[in-house]
N, C-alpha and C positions, 0 to 999 in steps of 0.2 A: 784195487786189492782189498779184500775184507779186512776190516779193523776188528781185532778179537779181544774179547775181555781176557783178564787175568786168568779166570778158570779155564777159558778156552786154550789159552796158551800153554797152561800146564798140561791140558790134555794133548796138545800138539807135541810136547815134549815126550810125553809117555808113547804116543803114536809112533813117532820117530824112532825111539829106542826099540819099539817092537818090530816096525817094518824094516829097520836097518840092522837089527841084531846086535845093538850096543847096549852098554850100561849107561844109566844116568850119570855116573861118574865119567864116563867117556864123553858124553855130551857136555858135561861141565868143563872138561877138558879143551873142547872145541871153543867154548865161549872165552875161556881164559887166553888161549892162543889168539883168538881174534882180537882181544883187547891188547895183548902184547904187541901183536903187529901194528895196531893202530897207534900205540904209544911210541913204538920205534919210528914208525913213518913220520909222525909229528915231532920228533926230536926230543922226547922226554927221558930217554934212557941215561943221558949224562947227568941228570938231575936226581937229587935225593928223593926218594918215593916213600911216602908214609901210607900205608894201607890200613883202613879201620874196617874191622870185620864184626858182623853179627855172627850169631851161631847157627843160622839157618843156611839155606843153599846160596843166597847172595854173599854171605860171609865165605861160603865154600868157594865161590868164583874168586874172590879176593885172595884166599889162601893159595889157590892153584896159580893165580897170576903172580904172587909173590915168589913162588918156586921157580916159574918160568922166567921172571926177571932175573933172579939169582944165576940161573943157568945161562942166561943170555949175556951176563956180565953187566947188568946195570950198575951205576955208580954207587947207588946206596938204596937198600930196601929195609924197611922196618915194618912190623905187623903189630897192630894194637887190637886186642879182642874185646868187645864189650862183654863184660861178665854179668849175666842175669840168671835167675833161677830157671829159665827156660832149658829144656833138654836140647842139645845139639842135634842137627840132622845127621843121618848117616853119612852123606857125602862130605858134610863139614868135616866129620871126625876123620874120615879117610884121607882128605886133603892135609888136615893138620898132621896127621902122622907122617905123610910124605914130607910135609915142609919141615918138620923137625929134624930131618935127615941132611938138611942143606946148610945148617948154620945160620940161617936167617934169625935175627933176634925177634922173639915173640913176646909181648907184654900184655898181661891181663889188666884192664882197668875196671875197678869196682866201684869207685866213687870219685869226687872231685879231687880228693887227695892223691890220687894215682895218675892225674893227667900229666902227659909228657911235656917236655920243652922241646919245640919243633923249630927247625931252621926255616924261617919265612921264604927263603928262597927256593925251598923244596916244594913239592906237589902233594897234596893230600887226596887220596883215593878212597872215595866213599863206597864201602861194600857192607854197610850195616844192615839195611833192610831193602829188600826188593819189591817186586810187584805183588808178592803174596801177602802184603800187609793189609789187614782189614780193620785196623782200629788206630786212632791217633796215638802218636808217641806220647809217653807219659813218664814221670818219675826220672830215674837216672838216664833212660835213653833220651828223653827231651832235653834234659841238662847238657848231655854230651853234644846233642845237635846245635844247641845254643853256643856251646863253647867253640865248636868247629866254625859256625858262622862268624863268631867274634874274632877269629884269628886273621881273617883277611887274606889268607893263603889261596892260591889258585887250587880249585878243587874240581876233581873229575868223578862223577858218579857213575857206577856200573848199574845197568839195567834201567833204574831211574833214581832220583834223588831220595834219600832215606826220609821217611815220613810222608811222602807223596803217594796218593791213591792212583791207580792206573785207570779207573774207570769212573771216578766221581771227584767232586771238588774238595780240595785240601785247605781251602781259605780258612785262616784262623788257627791252623795247625801247625806244630813244630816240624819243618822241613829243611833239610840241608840245601844250602844255596850253592849250585854248581855252576862253573864256567863252561863245563862240556858234560854232556850226558852220552855215555856210550851204551847203546842198547842193542838188541838183537832181532834179526829176521824181518820184523815188520814194525812200523810206528805203532805206538800206543795212543789211545785216545786223549790221554793226559798232555802229549806233546803238540796237540793240535789246537789247543785253547790259549787264548792270549793271557789268562791269568796265570799261567804256569811258566810263561817265558822267563820271568826274573828268577826263577828257581832252576829251570833245566839248562839255561844258557844255550849253547849251540848243541843240537842233538845229531848223533852220528849213528846209523843203523848198520850193524855188521851182520853179514851173512854167515851162519853157523850150520847151515846145511839141514834145517828143519825139513822133513819130508812134504814136499808140495801136494802130495795126495791127500793129506788132511783137510785142506782148503776146500775139496769137493765134498766133503762130509758135514760141514758146518754152515750156519746162516749167522749173519751179523746184520743189524740194522744200519750199520755204518760201513762206508767204503771210501777208499781214496780214488781220484781220478788220475789216470797215468796216460802216457802217450800211446800205449798199444790200444786202449779203449777208444781214444780220440780218433786214431787212424781208422778204426772200423766205423765210427760215426760219420766220418767225413766223406762227402759225395763229390768226386771230382767232376769236372764239367764235361759234357759231350761235345764233340767237334762241331756238330751241326746246330748247336744251340743258338738262340737269339736273345735279345733283351727280355722279350715276353716270357722266356722260360724261367726267369729267375725273379718273378714277382714284382709287386708294385708296393711299397712301403709309405706309410703316412707318419710323420712325426709332428706331434703338437707340442711346441716348446717355445721357451723364450718370453721375456717381457722387457720392459724398458730397463736398461743397465744389465741385462742378463741374456742378451741375444748371442754372446759368445758361447753360452751353453748350448743353443740350438745349432750353432755353426759346428761345434765339436762333435754333437750327437749326429749331425747330418754327414760330416765327413767319415765318420766310423761306420755309419750305415752303409755309405757307398763302398767303402773298403771291405765290407762283408761279402760283396759280390752281388747285391741286389740289382735287379734289372732297371727298375725305376724308383725314384724317390721323390716324394712331394712332402713340402713342410707347411704347416700352418702356424703362422706367427702374427704377433700384433704389426701394425702398418710401419712402426718406427724401424723395425728390423728388415724391411724389404731391400733397401740398397745395400745393406750389410751382407745379407745372405746371398743375394744375386751376384755380388762380387766375390765373396769368400768362397761360395760352393756354386759355380755355375753349372754343374752337372744337375742340381736339384731344381725341381719346379716349386713354384711357391704360391700359396694362398695367403692372403692377408685379411685379418679381422678389421671390422669396422672401426674399432677402438684403436687409438694410436700406441697406448702404452701397454695393454694387456689384453688377453683373449677374453672374449664375452660370449660368443656363439660359434659353433663350428657349422658353418653353412656350406656344406659340400656333402655329396653322396658318399658316405663312408663304405657302402657295400663294395665299391670298386677297389678297394685296397685289401691287399692279402694280409697285412699286419699293421697294427697301430702301436706306436710307441708314445707314451705321454708323460710329461713331467719336467724334463730339465729346463731350469731358469723359468718355470711357468708362472710363478707366483701364485698366491693364495687369495686374490681378490674375491669378493662375494659373487661377482659375475662370473669369474673364471671357475669358481667352485660349482656353480650352476650348470656351466657349459660341460664341465667334466661329467657330472651326474647324468646330463642328458645324454652324453655318449655311452655311458654304461647302461643306460636304459634301452638303447637302440642297437648298439653293436654287440653281438653275441659271439664272435670269435675270440680266441685268447689274446690278450693285450700284454703289452710291457709297460709296466708302471714304476716310476722312479721319483724321487725327489719331491716336489711340491704336489704331484699327483697323490703321492702317499699320505702327504700331511693333510691334504684336503679329505681324503677318505678316513683318516684317523679321526677327523672332527665330527664326522656324520654317524648318527646312531646306527644305521643301517649300511654304512658305506661298504663294509667288507662283504656283506651278504649280497650286494648287487655285482660283484665281480664275475665276469664270464668264467666257466670252468677252465682250468689249465692256464689261466693268466700267469705271467711271470712278474713277481714283485722283487725289487732289487733294493731293499732297505740297508742303510748302515745302522750301526747299533742303536743310535738315538731314535732314528726313524721306526726301527723295529720295536723300540719301547713305546713309542707313541701309538704304534698299531695294536700292540698285543699286551701292554704292561710291563712292568719291571721284573727281572729276575734277579735273585740273590748271588748267582754265580754262572759262570759260562755254561756248565753242564746243564743247568736247569734251562738256560736260554736255548741250548740245542734241543732239548726235549720239547720246549714250548714250540719252536719252530716246526718240529716234525708233527706235533699235534695240530697245530693250526693249519699247516698245508693239508693234512688229511682231512680236518673237519671242513675246510672251505673248498678242497679240491682245486687248490692252487699250488704253484711252484713258488717257493720263498728262497731267494737267493741273498743270504745274510752276508754282507760284505765285510771282509777282514783279511788278515794275512793268508790264512787257509779259509778262503770264502767257502761257505756252507750251503749246499743246495738240497733243500728239503722238498721231496716229491710227495705227490698226493697219495700214493701207495704206501707210505709209511718208511721209505728208505731215505738216508741222508748221505750226501757225498761231499767230501772235503777236497777242495781244488789243491793242486801241488805245483802250480806255477804262480809267478808273480813275486814281488819284492817290496820293500818299504819305500822305494822311490815312487810308488804309485799312490802313496798317500799325499796327493796334491789335488788341488782344485781342478775339477774337469774330468777326472779319471772315471767317475761314475757316470757322467754324461756320454762318455765314450762306450762305456758298456751298455748302456741303454740303447745307443743307436745301432751298435753291432748286434746285440740280440734281437732288435726289431728287423733287421736286414735278414738275418738267418730265418726268422719266423716267417718272413715273407717269401723265402725261397722254398718253402713247404718242408723244411725241417720240422718235425714234431716239437711241441714245446719243451718236453723233456730233453730231447736231443739238442735243440737250440740253446737250452741253458747249460748243458754240460759243455758242449762244443764251444759256445760263446764265452763262458767264464774261463775255460782253459786257455783258449787263444788270446783272450784279452790279457791274461797274466803272462802268457809266453811273449806277446808283444811288448809288455812291459819289461820283461827280462831282456829282450833284444834292445830296447831303448837304454836300459841301464848299463848294458855293456859298451854302448856308445858314449853316452852322456854322463855316466855315474847316477847313482841313486839320488844323490843330492841335487843334481842339475836338471835332472829330467822333468819335463812338464807334459801335460795331457796330449798336446800335439806330437810329442815324441812316441806316445804309445800308439797313435794312429798310423805314424810312419813304420812302426814295427809290425803292423798287421800282416803286410805283404810277406816279410821274411818268416813270420810265424806260419802262415799258410804254406809256404815252400817247405818248411821243416816237416810238418805233418803230412804233405802231400808227396814227400820224396818216395819214389818207389811205387806209386799207385798208377 
């Protein structure tokens, strides 16, 4: 699904009103009704609800919600309007007039002397400023935000926490700190970056019936990956297939003390459906890998503890994955650079392979086109330099993917996949339980296996990241996020395939 800018969402509202023959006030009523339903579903109506409103359309949502709560019989509803010189929006004024007929108490707060005393057991609903905000809060609005955060009350933000920008970083700016954010129709870019998680809390997207036809008229550089897309990308097996139909992958991984990384990567590669798998490892790993992964064939380096030279014909492999547990010894670095100089098909590069490349002046320039790089944030920084915020990091990933003609898989809660064509995709599967050693090794093996099966690099990246996350979700449902380990993700790959393959 396309991720739209705040300006595009405003256009979507207008498009919906025109296409469906409704007023903006009626659309605001839909939003308020959706919020009411969410609050009722989650058991908030028996508690006192304090709604803080600005004088724009976000405040209008809050006023409409207050009226609907009163009509629904909520235990207690109070409204507090931030008084500023700004002119109220037309829909705010219309909803204020409606609210005044219900008996809900309304208090204007003009300065710190007018701040109310609130029961801490109640719930504060933030409807001060929405996604139309285009500059940091200042003056009295900033003071009120600080006061709200200092209350320590459960806070629910409507649209997005006041003071937060929808499309750019809000670091260093006054922003309401919410436990829940209730927003509409589609996620906003602000919800998908780690820097905003402490401010948004849990995000809930409510359907308010915006006209789907609008999405056919707009372009966005960012998109979310969801099940419908993945089912289109996935290729079911044909009945008369044989192991040669599904490619031969080579994993170059492991060093003394880190053969486990090679084992995890190999197991995941096999679970991807690859026909054949070979592993190139130092001699110390031979008995371990042959025992732990009997399905894999093994090549061993002359050196016992780390790889020094890849002495096998690389052209017979459909895909190479390099990096898990590899180490960064000088001889290993030379061996990797030798591979990059001779193997011209797309590679999957992770962990120490990325660290080696980051140390080479021309390392990035030597990558075969459409190779898949899978850095975590620190590895990304070593490769491409530091960014001052997550939004800059996304822009940098998109730019580097385009400049280098590679696919960058920037790992995180919503793993970001930057494509050479300039498009960026946010993954929607996975959970915090996957923040465990070996999870990235599993992803590397899985991507390598998909690439060997003649999935295009772009398809392998999207499908692999989504299924890796879905496998993690399956694992968490069995073991919990706290108790799961990387091996559990591998065990979840089969059920993940079953889910996306259902009905095909």
